[in-house]
ZADO-1210 file (C-alpha; in nm, 4 decimals, padded with zeros to 6 digits):
<atoms>
<atom x="00.0000" y="00.0000" z="00.0000" code="UNK" pos="1"/>
<atom x="00.2855" y="00.2378" z="00.0702" code="UNK" pos="2"/>
<atom x="00.3915" y="00.2418" z="-00.2952" code="UNK" pos="3"/>
<atom x="00.0413" y="00.3410" z="-00.4077" code="UNK" pos="4"/>
<atom x="00.0171" y="00.6112" z="-00.1423" code="UNK" pos="5"/>
<atom x="00.3581" y="00.7514" z="-00.2332" code="UNK" pos="6"/>
<atom x="00.2696" y="00.7484" z="-00.6014" code="UNK" pos="7"/>
<atom x="-00.0508" y="00.9398" z="-00.5296" code="UNK" pos="8"/>
<atom x="00.1359" y="01.2059" z="-00.3354" code="UNK" pos="9"/>
<atom x="00.4213" y="01.2284" z="-00.5873" code="UNK" pos="10"/>
<atom x="00.1626" y="01.2920" z="-00.8608" code="UNK" pos="11"/>
<atom x="-00.0041" y="01.5657" z="-00.6549" code="UNK" pos="12"/>
<atom x="-00.2987" y="01.3514" z="-00.5511" code="UNK" pos="13"/>
<atom x="-00.4548" y="01.3120" z="-00.2108" code="UNK" pos="14"/>
<atom x="-00.3570" y="00.9865" z="-00.0427" code="UNK" pos="15"/>
<atom x="-00.6169" y="00.8179" z="00.1767" code="UNK" pos="16"/>
<atom x="-00.5596" y="00.4809" z="00.3404" code="UNK" pos="17"/>
<atom x="-00.6751" y="00.2381" z="00.6007" code="UNK" pos="18"/>
<atom x="-00.4647" y="00.0635" z="00.8565" code="UNK" pos="19"/>
<atom x="-00.5280" y="-00.2630" z="01.0355" code="UNK" pos="20"/>
<atom x="-00.4180" y="-00.2742" z="01.3982" code="UNK" pos="21"/>
<atom x="-00.1972" y="-00.5795" z="01.4502" code="UNK" pos="22"/>
<atom x="00.0210" y="-00.6657" z="01.7488" code="UNK" pos="23"/>
<atom x="00.3536" y="-00.4898" z="01.7089" code="UNK" pos="24"/>
<atom x="00.3884" y="-00.4833" z="01.3314" code="UNK" pos="25"/>
<atom x="00.1441" y="-00.2570" z="01.1477" code="UNK" pos="26"/>
<atom x="00.1315" y="00.1230" z="01.1455" code="UNK" pos="27"/>
<atom x="00.0186" y="00.3838" z="00.8921" code="UNK" pos="28"/>
<atom x="00.2790" y="00.4584" z="00.6261" code="UNK" pos="29"/>
<atom x="00.4308" y="00.8069" z="00.5978" code="UNK" pos="30"/>
<atom x="00.2653" y="00.8790" z="00.2608" code="UNK" pos="31"/>
<atom x="-00.0913" y="00.9085" z="00.3877" code="UNK" pos="32"/>
<atom x="-00.2707" y="01.2427" z="00.4033" code="UNK" pos="33"/>
<atom x="-00.5582" y="01.0830" z="00.5919" code="UNK" pos="34"/>
<atom x="-00.6274" y="00.7358" z="00.7292" code="UNK" pos="35"/>
<atom x="-00.8637" y="00.5291" z="00.9383" code="UNK" pos="36"/>
<atom x="-00.7599" y="00.2571" z="01.1855" code="UNK" pos="37"/>
<atom x="-00.9395" y="-00.0796" z="01.1923" code="UNK" pos="38"/>
<atom x="-00.9269" y="-00.3728" z="01.4315" code="UNK" pos="39"/>
<atom x="-01.0975" y="-00.6196" z="01.1985" code="UNK" pos="40"/>
<atom x="-00.9988" y="-00.7209" z="00.8463" code="UNK" pos="41"/>
<atom x="-01.3589" y="-00.7597" z="00.7287" code="UNK" pos="42"/>
<atom x="-01.4461" y="-00.3975" z="00.8085" code="UNK" pos="43"/>
<atom x="-01.1277" y="-00.2751" z="00.6392" code="UNK" pos="44"/>
<atom x="-01.2049" y="-00.4808" z="00.3271" code="UNK" pos="45"/>
<atom x="-01.5603" y="-00.3449" z="00.3139" code="UNK" pos="46"/>
<atom x="-01.4246" y="00.0094" z="00.3231" code="UNK" pos="47"/>
<atom x="-01.1858" y="-00.0675" z="00.0367" code="UNK" pos="48"/>
<atom x="-01.4625" y="-00.2184" z="-00.1691" code="UNK" pos="49"/>
<atom x="-01.7226" y="00.0495" z="-00.1008" code="UNK" pos="50"/>
<atom x="-01.5010" y="00.3425" z="-00.1965" code="UNK" pos="51"/>
<atom x="-01.3046" y="00.1904" z="-00.4834" code="UNK" pos="52"/>
<atom x="-01.3331" y="00.2576" z="-00.8540" code="UNK" pos="53"/>
<atom x="-01.0606" y="00.0132" z="-00.9565" code="UNK" pos="54"/>
<atom x="-00.8571" y="-00.2629" z="-00.7969" code="UNK" pos="55"/>
<atom x="-00.4853" y="-00.3124" z="-00.8595" code="UNK" pos="56"/>
<atom x="-00.3093" y="-00.6033" z="-00.6907" code="UNK" pos="57"/>
<atom x="00.0677" y="-00.6249" z="-00.6730" code="UNK" pos="58"/>
<atom x="00.2189" y="-00.9719" z="-00.6069" code="UNK" pos="59"/>
<atom x="00.1584" y="-01.0602" z="-00.2449" code="UNK" pos="60"/>
<atom x="00.0571" y="-01.3378" z="-00.0117" code="UNK" pos="61"/>
<atom x="-00.2565" y="-01.4821" z="00.1441" code="UNK" pos="62"/>
<atom x="-00.3997" y="-01.1430" z="00.2398" code="UNK" pos="63"/>
<atom x="-00.3683" y="-01.0248" z="-00.1192" code="UNK" pos="64"/>
<atom x="-00.5345" y="-01.3417" z="-00.2490" code="UNK" pos="65"/>
<atom x="-00.8149" y="-01.2938" z="00.0031" code="UNK" pos="66"/>
<atom x="-00.8768" y="-00.9402" z="-00.1204" code="UNK" pos="67"/>
<atom x="-00.8523" y="-01.0400" z="-00.4881" code="UNK" pos="68"/>
<atom x="-01.1092" y="-01.3180" z="-00.4572" code="UNK" pos="69"/>
<atom x="-01.3374" y="-01.1268" z="-00.2196" code="UNK" pos="70"/>
<atom x="-01.3589" y="-00.8429" z="-00.4699" code="UNK" pos="71"/>
<atom x="-01.4071" y="-01.0777" z="-00.7663" code="UNK" pos="72"/>
<atom x="-01.6951" y="-01.2535" z="-00.5877" code="UNK" pos="73"/>
<atom x="-01.8672" y="-00.9229" z="-00.5094" code="UNK" pos="74"/>
<atom x="-01.8380" y="-00.8141" z="-00.8733" code="UNK" pos="75"/>
<atom x="-01.9459" y="-01.1600" z="-00.9953" code="UNK" pos="76"/>
<atom x="-02.2594" y="-01.1570" z="-00.7783" code="UNK" pos="77"/>
<atom x="-02.3507" y="-00.7967" z="-00.8632" code="UNK" pos="78"/>
<atom x="-02.2980" y="-00.6723" z="-00.5088" code="UNK" pos="79"/>
<atom x="-02.0331" y="-00.4382" z="-00.6442" code="UNK" pos="80"/>
<atom x="-02.0046" y="-00.2524" z="-00.9748" code="UNK" pos="81"/>
<atom x="-01.7934" y="-00.4127" z="-01.2446" code="UNK" pos="82"/>
<atom x="-01.4813" y="-00.1996" z="-01.2233" code="UNK" pos="83"/>
<atom x="-01.1298" y="-00.2818" z="-01.3454" code="UNK" pos="84"/>
<atom x="-00.9584" y="-00.5672" z="-01.1589" code="UNK" pos="85"/>
<atom x="-00.5897" y="-00.5395" z="-01.2493" code="UNK" pos="86"/>
<atom x="-00.3322" y="-00.7975" z="-01.1446" code="UNK" pos="87"/>
<atom x="00.0278" y="-00.6870" z="-01.1823" code="UNK" pos="88"/>
<atom x="00.2983" y="-00.9420" z="-01.2607" code="UNK" pos="89"/>
<atom x="00.2214" y="-01.1769" z="-01.5508" code="UNK" pos="90"/>
<atom x="00.4747" y="-01.4473" z="-01.4609" code="UNK" pos="91"/>
<atom x="00.3760" y="-01.4298" z="-01.0924" code="UNK" pos="92"/>
<atom x="00.0050" y="-01.4648" z="-01.1755" code="UNK" pos="93"/>
<atom x="00.0374" y="-01.7303" z="-01.4482" code="UNK" pos="94"/>
<atom x="00.0184" y="-02.0344" z="-01.2129" code="UNK" pos="95"/>
<atom x="-00.2973" y="-01.8910" z="-01.0546" code="UNK" pos="96"/>
<atom x="-00.4573" y="-01.8283" z="-01.3945" code="UNK" pos="97"/>
<atom x="-00.3568" y="-02.1769" z="-01.5120" code="UNK" pos="98"/>
<atom x="-00.5220" y="-02.3271" z="-01.2029" code="UNK" pos="99"/>
<atom x="-00.8393" y="-02.1272" z="-01.2584" code="UNK" pos="100"/>
<atom x="-00.8611" y="-02.2354" z="-01.6224" code="UNK" pos="101"/>
<atom x="-00.7409" y="-02.5964" z="-01.5933" code="UNK" pos="102"/>
<atom x="-00.9172" y="-02.6893" z="-01.2709" code="UNK" pos="103"/>
<atom x="-01.2089" y="-02.4608" z="-01.1863" code="UNK" pos="104"/>
<atom x="-01.3178" y="-02.3635" z="-01.5375" code="UNK" pos="105"/>
<atom x="-01.2589" y="-02.7156" z="-01.6710" code="UNK" pos="106"/>
<atom x="-01.4847" y="-02.8655" z="-01.4034" code="UNK" pos="107"/>
<atom x="-01.7510" y="-02.5994" z="-01.4428" code="UNK" pos="108"/>
<atom x="-01.7207" y="-02.4458" z="-01.0975" code="UNK" pos="109"/>
<atom x="-01.6575" y="-02.1019" z="-01.2510" code="UNK" pos="110"/>
<atom x="-01.7457" y="-01.9394" z="-01.5828" code="UNK" pos="111"/>
<atom x="-01.5011" y="-01.8088" z="-01.8428" code="UNK" pos="112"/>
<atom x="-01.6067" y="-01.4531" z="-01.7577" code="UNK" pos="113"/>
<atom x="-01.4730" y="-01.5086" z="-01.4044" code="UNK" pos="114"/>
<atom x="-01.1232" y="-01.5584" z="-01.5439" code="UNK" pos="115"/>
<atom x="-01.1559" y="-01.2939" z="-01.8132" code="UNK" pos="116"/>
<atom x="-01.2657" y="-01.0361" z="-01.5548" code="UNK" pos="117"/>
<atom x="-00.9035" y="-00.9824" z="-01.4467" code="UNK" pos="118"/>
<atom x="-00.6598" y="-00.7844" z="-01.6547" code="UNK" pos="119"/>
<atom x="-00.3061" y="-00.9136" z="-01.6035" code="UNK" pos="120"/>
<atom x="-00.0147" y="-00.6905" z="-01.6987" code="UNK" pos="121"/>
<atom x="00.3457" y="-00.6028" z="-01.6254" code="UNK" pos="122"/>
<atom x="00.2939" y="-00.2444" z="-01.7396" code="UNK" pos="123"/>
<atom x="00.1968" y="00.0253" z="-01.4892" code="UNK" pos="124"/>
<atom x="00.1145" y="00.2472" z="-01.7880" code="UNK" pos="125"/>
<atom x="-00.1293" y="-00.0103" z="-01.9249" code="UNK" pos="126"/>
<atom x="-00.2948" y="-00.0413" z="-01.5831" code="UNK" pos="127"/>
<atom x="-00.3312" y="00.3361" z="-01.5518" code="UNK" pos="128"/>
<atom x="-00.4663" y="00.3696" z="-01.9062" code="UNK" pos="129"/>
<atom x="-00.7246" y="00.0992" z="-01.8429" code="UNK" pos="130"/>
<atom x="-00.8362" y="00.2580" z="-01.5169" code="UNK" pos="131"/>
<atom x="-00.8513" y="00.6044" z="-01.6721" code="UNK" pos="132"/>
<atom x="-01.0538" y="00.4801" z="-01.9684" code="UNK" pos="133"/>
<atom x="-01.2893" y="00.2396" z="-01.7925" code="UNK" pos="134"/>
<atom x="-01.3310" y="00.3585" z="-01.4356" code="UNK" pos="135"/>
<atom x="-01.3361" y="00.7285" z="-01.5125" code="UNK" pos="136"/>
<atom x="-01.5882" y="00.6833" z="-01.7946" code="UNK" pos="137"/>
<atom x="-01.8056" y="00.4453" z="-01.5940" code="UNK" pos="138"/>
<atom x="-01.8106" y="00.6545" z="-01.2760" code="UNK" pos="139"/>
<atom x="-01.7616" y="01.0058" z="-01.4180" code="UNK" pos="140"/>
<atom x="-01.4486" y="01.0672" z="-01.2134" code="UNK" pos="141"/>
<atom x="-01.2385" y="01.3807" z="-01.2561" code="UNK" pos="142"/>
<atom x="-00.8685" y="01.3453" z="-01.3250" code="UNK" pos="143"/>
<atom x="-00.5910" y="01.5725" z="-01.2109" code="UNK" pos="144"/>
<atom x="-00.3855" y="01.6832" z="-00.9146" code="UNK" pos="145"/>
<atom x="-00.5793" y="01.7193" z="-00.5909" code="UNK" pos="146"/>
<atom x="-00.9193" y="01.6752" z="-00.7501" code="UNK" pos="147"/>
<atom x="-01.1642" y="01.7211" z="-00.4639" code="UNK" pos="148"/>
<atom x="-01.3538" y="01.4043" z="-00.3708" code="UNK" pos="149"/>
<atom x="-01.7275" y="01.4016" z="-00.3265" code="UNK" pos="150"/>
<atom x="-01.6841" y="01.2358" z="00.0132" code="UNK" pos="151"/>
<atom x="-01.4072" y="01.0866" z="00.2235" code="UNK" pos="152"/>
<atom x="-01.5477" y="00.8091" z="00.4343" code="UNK" pos="153"/>
<atom x="-01.9210" y="00.8119" z="00.3756" code="UNK" pos="154"/>
<atom x="-02.0163" y="01.1462" z="00.5258" code="UNK" pos="155"/>
<atom x="-02.2897" y="01.3484" z="00.3587" code="UNK" pos="156"/>
</atoms>
């Protein structure tokens, strides 16, 4: 998350984040303009999902997989709008995609659209272009330094 927050600030954007309180290891990163602390993962994930217009996942571990699949299920079931789901790292993601296609899709436990929903790339520029084109058009978002949000954390 720190890389995304730093990138937002470096580009003149406002960087908002959420932090999970864990024993002795997790604290807000120095590139946040504003943040909220959470005790529970589920509440933190709901905040991410509710206020997101795109999802970009960098190679990570079990927590990243949890967030990737949680978001995909919410989009799949219509509980969340169909926004860009970008997975960075083609070679890192290939075994996961192979498993989805060769095991889950082959046995009919998922549909082809469930695999096609994710855009996998090694190019940050491609990810940004996709988000700008799709998410901004779909949600009518402004683009530019310090564009003022319509809300921060759900307030009227």
